N, C-alpha and C positions, 0 to 999 in steps of 0.2 A: 632896242639894240640895232645899230646900223652896221652894214658890212660893205666894204669896197671889194672890188674884184681881188681875189687872193693873190699875193705875191707867190710865184711858183716857178720852178725850174722845169723846162720841157724835157721829159725823159722818154718821149716817143721812140720806139724801136730799141729800148734797152730794158734790162732787168736790173733793179737796184737792190742790193742787200741792205735792208734796214738794220737787221740784227743777226748775229752769227753765234750767239752764246746759248748755253744750256739754260735750264729752268731757273737757276739762281744767278745767272749772269757772271761775267768776269770783268773787274775783280769781284770776288766772292766776299760777302760781308764777314769781317772778322779774320780774314786770311792774310798772312804776310809773306806768302810764297813769292818766288822770283817772277812768276807770270802776273800775279795779282798786283805786284808793286812795279811792274815794268814801265819804262818810259816809252816803249814802242806803242803807238796808238792802235796798231793792229791787234794788240793783245787786250784791248778794251772792247768787250763783246756784250752788247745788249741782247735782250731776248729775241728769239729767232723769227725772222719775217723777211719777205721780199715784196717789191712792187714791180708789176709788169707794165711798161708803158705801151699800151695797145693803140691801134689806130684811132679809136674814139674815146680814149680816156685811160685812167690809171686803175689797174686791178690790183688791189692789196691782197696778199695771202696771209691770213691770220692777224688778229688784233692783240698784240702783246701788251703787257703792263707798261712797257716803255714807249708806246706808240706816239704820244705827243712829242716826246723828246726826239724820237727818230725822224718824224716828219719835219719838225723844225730844223733839225741838223741838216737834212738833205734838201730843204727848201721845196718840199712837195706840198703844195698848197691845197690840192684837191684830191680826194679819193672818190672815184665814181662807182666802184663796186668792190665787194670783198668776197673772196673764196676761202673756205676754212678746211684745213687738213684734218682737224679733230678738235675735241672739246676740252683738252687739258688747260689748266689755268694760265700757263705761260704762253698759250696760243690764243687765248680768248678774253682775258680779263682786262684788256684795254679798250673794250668795245664802247664804253661810254664816251671815249674821245671822238667818236664819230658824230657827236651831237651837232657840231658846227656845219657839217656838210649838207644838211637839209636846206640850209640857206643858199649855199652855192649851187646845189642841184635843183632847187625849187621843188623838192619832193623827198621821199624816203630814200635811204641808201639800200640798194639791193644786196642781200646776203645769200651767197650760193653755198649750200651746205647740205649734208646728209641729215636724215630725220633725227638721229640721235644727237647731233650737234644742235639742231634747232631746239630740241627739248631742253637741253642744258642752257641755251641762251634764254629761253622763255622762263626758266626757273630762276636763273641767276640775275637776270635783268627784267624781272617781272614788272617793274614800274614803267618800262618802256612800252608795255602792251596792256597796261591797266585800262579799264573802262570806268567812267568816261575819260576820254583823252584829255590830258592837261591843257588848260586854256593858256598857260604861260608858255608862249612859243620859245622853243629852245631849251626848256627845262629837262626834257628827256630826248634821247636819240629817236629819230623816226626811222624805222627799219622795215624792210620788206623781205621776208624769208622766201627764197626760191629753192625748192628741193632739187637735189642732184643725186645721181648714183654713179655707176661706172660708165655711163654713156657720155660721149662728147657733148658739149654744149657751147652755144655761141654767146659771147659777151663782148661789148665794146669793139665790135668789128673784127673779132678774132675767134677762131675755134680753139677751145680748151679741152684737152683730153685728160680725164681723171685716171690715175694709176693706183690700183689697189696695192696696199702695202701692209705688212704686219709690224705693229709697234708692241712687242711682247705678244700678249693675247688679244690686244685691241686692234681691230681692223681700222686703218686710217687711209687717207688719200694723199698721193702726190699729184702734181699737175704738169702736163706738157703743153707748151705753146710753141708751135713751129718745131724747130730743132733744138729747143732748150727744155729740159725737164728738171723739176724741183721736187726732191724727195727727202724731206727732213723726217726725223723721228721714225726711223726704220730699223728693224732688227732682222727682217727677212723680206726678200722680194718673191712673192708667189710665182710659180712657174708660168702661170697664165699671164703674168704682167710683163715678163721679159720682152716679148715682142714689141711692147709699147716703148721700149727703150732703144730700139734699133735706129740707126742712122742719125744719132744725136751729134750736134756740134758741141753742146755743153750739157753735162749731167751734174746736178748738185745733189750730194748725199750727206746725210747726217753721219758724223764720226765723233763720238763722245769723248773717247780717251784711248789710251793704249790697252788697258785691261778689258777683257770681255765684260759685257753688261747684259742683263736679262731682257731689256727693252730697247736697246740701241746697238747699232754697229759699233764695234771698236774701230780704230783707225785701220788696222790690217784687214779687217772684214770689209770695210768700205773700199779699200784699195782693190781687194779681190772682186768686189761687185763692180767697181768701175772698169776693171779690165774685162770682165765678162761682157759688159754692155757694149764695148767697142767705141765709146764716145771719144771724140777727138780731144776733148778737154774735160777733166773731172775736178770739181771744186767741192770742198768739204765745209760743212756748217754744223750748227748745234754742238759746239765744242766747249769742253770744260777747261779749267785752268791747268789741266794735265798736258795740254798741247801748246808749247811756246811757238809763236808764229814763225820766226825766221829759222830756227833750228829744225822745226818739223818740216817746213817746206824744203829745206836743203837736203833732207833725207828721203824725200818722196821721189818716185819715178818721174821721168819726163812726162809732161802733160797733166800732172796731178799737183794740186796746191790747196792750201787752206784759203777759204774766202775770208773777208774781213768786212766789218761795218763800213758802208759807203761805197763798196766795190760796185762798179757798173759793168754789165756784160751785154754785148749786142745781141739782139734777137734776130736770128736769120729768118 
């Protein structure tokens, strides 16, 4: 198999929303509601993920089942490293789509994740770690797990600060790069994590729906958290078909909005 240099869009200095939908996406299979049948492309939400365009490459956050479609849509031809928020299927199960990047990187794709997430990756994608290594180049993704915790780490020329969050009873991570923080799948921000949200230009928060949920912020809870943070701009993600884009944005306070697939945000 031969490979030319990948066609790619330069996203250096920007965060790109690959997906802004909940675990089942929007439109939802079998649903005929006004949002699922909407002509507004901002109501079409693939599973939740972003890419940070850092000084030395592209850092992907989570590998959703829609990853291939998302990267092709945004013309992002290379992923240089991946950071994982947690191990749920909608944030992990597109990992096999990383197989091509071993050719572009000339080596394994670095995965930055907590021990619990690495254990799920090794169970669910055991063929990528099996011995002896497959002689058929490209048949499995080449991966290199790099353990992280709540301490800042350096990747691709940038400092990334993990932010501890609660996703129901599951501890998960958000990530801060410069003055932008990405906190999807959150139902509570622990008191010890609030200082990490000080001085933000942009805060991204999960906001599932209007009604309360046991493992996710509702829209109102996310608004309250955004106000407490003091961020100059607050964007919402991980949204269900309960939130119609234009109508919801029109009702939000100034400085608050729903994100949408393909949205690009500068990294200060």
